[in-house]
N, C-alpha and C positions, 0 to 999 in steps of 0.2 A: 486333457481327459474330461474336464468338467464343462457342463453347459451352464452358463450364467443366465439366470432368469429371475424375474420378479414373480413371486407366487402368492396368491391370496393367503392371508394369515390363517383363515379357517381350514385350509387344506393341509396345514402342517400338523403332524401327529408326533407327540412325544415318544421317545424311545424307551419301551419297557425293559429293554436289556441293558440299560445304562448301569454300569457296575457300581456307580455311586449309591444306587438304591436297591441292589440285589438283596441286601439283608432284610428288607421289608417284605419280601415275598412278592408274588405276582400282584401288580397294581393296575387298576383301571386308569384311563386317561385322566379322570378327575382326581383320583387319589395321588397319582404321580405329580400332577400340577400342584396340589395342595402341599405335598411333601417338599417340593422344590421351593414353593413360596414361603414356607415356614422358616427357611434359613435366612439369617441376617444378611449373608452375602448377596442374596437375590435382591433384597430391598436396596442395598447399596448399588447394585448394578442398575436397577431401575432408575435411580436418581442420576446415575452417570449417563444412561441412554437419554433421559429427559433433557439433561443439560447439553448434551452433544447433538440433540435433535434427531436421534436415530442411531443405528448401528453402523460401525465402520467396516467390519469384516462381514462377508456373507455367511449365512447359516448353511452348513453342509447337510444335504438331504439325499436319501435314496428313494427310488420309486418302488412302493410296495402296495400291491392290491388296490391300485387306482388312486392312492394318496401319496403324500411325501412324508417319509419317516425321517425325523430329525436325528442325524447321527452325530452332529457336533453343533451345540448351540441350544440345548434344551432350556438352560437357565435364561438365555436371552429371549427365547420364544415365550416363556412364561411372563417375562417382564413386558414384552410387547403386547401380550394379551391383556395384562393388567392395565397398561397405559391406554389401550383402546377402550376398555371398560370405563376408565376414568374420564376419557373424552366424551363418551356417549352419555355418561351421567352428568356431565357438565362440571366435574371436579377440576378439569384441566381446560384452560382456555387458550393455551399457547399454540395449539395445533388445530388445523382444519379437521372436520369430522372424519374424513377418509384418509388421514395422514398415515396410519399404520395398517391400511387395508392390504397392501402388497409389499412383500418383504424380499429383499435381495438374497438370492440363494445360489449356491453352487451345487449342481446336481451330478451325482455319480452316474456313470454310464449304466444303462439298464442291465440288470442281471449281474452287476459286479458282486462277486462272492463276499459274504460277510467277513471272511478272514482277511481279504484284501482291504476292505474298508477299515477294519480295525488296525491293520498294519499302517495304512496311510495316515490315519488320525494320530497314531502313536508317533510316527515320524514327525508330524507337524508339532505335536504338543509335549513330547518327551525329549526328543532329540533336536527339535527345531528351534526357531527363533522366538517362538511364543509359548514357552513352557507352562504347563499346568502347575498348580500347587502340588505339594508332595502327596496329598491324599488322592487327587485325581490321577496322578502318575502311577501311584501304587495300584489303584483300582484297574487301570488299563493293563499294567503288567500282569496282574492277576488274571484278567480276561484273556490276554494273549496266551498265557501259560496254560490255564485250566480249560478254557473253552476251545482254543484253536491249536493247542498242542505244541506251542513254540518251546523248544528246549532252551536252557540257560545260555548256551553259546550263541544260538540264533538271536535271542533277545539282546544279548550283549552287543552283537554286531549291529543289529537293527536300531537299537536305542542309544548307542554310543555311551553306555554306562559300564563301569567296571563290574566284574562279576560279584565282588563283595557287596557293592552298593545295591545291585539288582536283587540279590538274595535277601538283604536286610529289608528292603522295601516290600518285597513279596511276603516275607515271613511276618512283617509288622501288619500287613493287611489281613493275612490269614488269621493272625492272633486276634485282630479286631473283630473279625467275623465270628470267631469262636466265642469271644466275650459277649457279643450281642445275641448270640444263640442262648447263652447262659442267662443273660440279663436283658431280655427283649424290651423291657419297659424303661430302659435308661433314656432319659429325655435328651441327653447330649447326642446319643445315637452314634452314627458313623464317625463323627468328629472326635470320638475317643481314640481314633487312629493316632493322633498326636502323641498320646501317652505311649503307645506301643512302638511308634516310630522312634521316640526318644529311648525307649527301653532297648531296642535293637541297635541303636547307634552307640550306646554307652558300653564301653568295654567291660566295666565292672559288672553290670547287670547281665551282659551276654555270658560272662563266665559263671555267674550265679545260675543262670538257666541251664548251662551245660553240666554243672555240678549237682544241682538239686532239681529233681523231676517235678517237685511240687511248687517251685518258685513262680512259674508263670501263672499257675492257678491262684496262688496267694496274691500275686500282683493284681489279677483281675478282681479279686475280692476287696483289695484295698481301694481300688477305684470305685467299685460299686458302693462301698460303705463310707465313702467320703474321706478316707484317710490320706489320700493324695489330693492336694488342692488344685493342682494344674500339672501339665506335662513337665514343667520345669522342676517339680519336686523329685522327678526321677534322678536328676543330677545330684540330689542331696542324699540319696539312699545310702551311699557308701559311708558318709559321716555318721549316719544313724544306725545302720544295721551292723556295722563292725564294732559297735560298743554295746555290750550285753544290756547294760542299764537303759540306754537310749532306745535300743530295739524293743525292750519291754514297754516303754512309754509309748512308742509308735504303735505297737500292736494293740495297746489298750485304748489309746486316745487319738492317735493320728499324728500327722506331720507337724501341725501347729505346736502342740505340746512338746513333741520331741525336739523341735528346734529351740524352744524356750529353754529346755534342759541342756541342750547342746551349747547354747551361748553362755549359760552359767558355768558349764564345765570347761569350755574352751572359748574364752572371750574373743580371740582373733577371728573365729568362724562367723561372728556376727557381722563382720564387715566394718565395724567401728574403726576409723582410721587410727585412733590412738593406740588401740590394742594390736592392730596390724603392724604399726611402726615399732611398738615395744617388742613384739614377737620377732620381727625381722632383725631389729637391732641386736637382740639377745643371740639370735642364731649367727649373725655376722661376727659378733664379738667372740663367740666360741670358736669360730673358724679363722680368727685373725692370725695371719702368718707372723712368725717371729720378726721378719724384716719390718713389718708395720709397727710392732711393739717398739722396736729400736727407733723408728722414725718419731714416735711420740716423745722420746727422750731428747732427740736432736733437733726436731722441727718445732719452733716456737708456736706457730699457728695451730698445728695439729695437737700439741700438748695443751694449748689453751682451750680448744674445742672439747678435747677429751675430759679435761678437768672440770669444765662447765657441766658436762653430762654427769660426771661423778657427783658433783655438788648437788645437782638437782635430785638425783636418785637418793642421796643420803638425807636430804631434807624431807623428801616424801616418805622415806623409810621411818624417819624420826616421828613424823606425824601419825603414820599408821600404827606404830608401836605404842603410842600414847593412848590409843583407843582400846 
């Protein structure tokens, strides 16, 4: 289907319909390039392209209005532009001046419908061997569903994802867009998706959303107000919110203070091996079957180990009671 051709770099135009940047509104070519360049992943990719002396896979483009619109590879295109600028300024001496003038591209057949282009790219990077990260996958699922009208069953077959996974990713992306509409100046931007992705993957928080219509809005406020330090904090919400005292600390001061209180109240939750072992040992002793109790009486080695434990506990208890 594709025509493989080397195309002058200046003839490649970034795709303003890239779902990764929809939340920023209509962007000019320069604004889109600046937005892509701001991301740390772009600078990491530039270093990788520099080290490998170019790109390995072609950039996928569509012919639009006499130019070539980048349908897959916008980030690589920005990196190539930056590398060419660095060469021309003399900041990079590893390459000849014209090294990045022409870029290997795979060109979609003329007049290929946008819906088909989106479907093919999704098959390559959602269901294919080179999957995008969760954010880019979710953005494309959103685009296929909302812009091109793909139903859940069609998407499930196309992307080879289970229906629950598909719905969770779509809902997480929709929630992220709603968050950015409410908090447009959030500097983390679309990468807040990781919070909502964790939210929708977590059974406890999914139940919370279904039971409490205000939970999702409260969750957004926690993110914006810095009460959640990272998406990993979502996994800790159950420990905090199910305790009235800890929930109050969290609402007043955030996750850091809530966890300090949690670890005082429930030491094993801190991850300290000592208290984890004590907690585990206590639970196992409570569940010890009668047959094992009899074994302590008849098995010399088991009795020795058990009595050593009792001795240590008694000595610690004696020291504690002195204080």
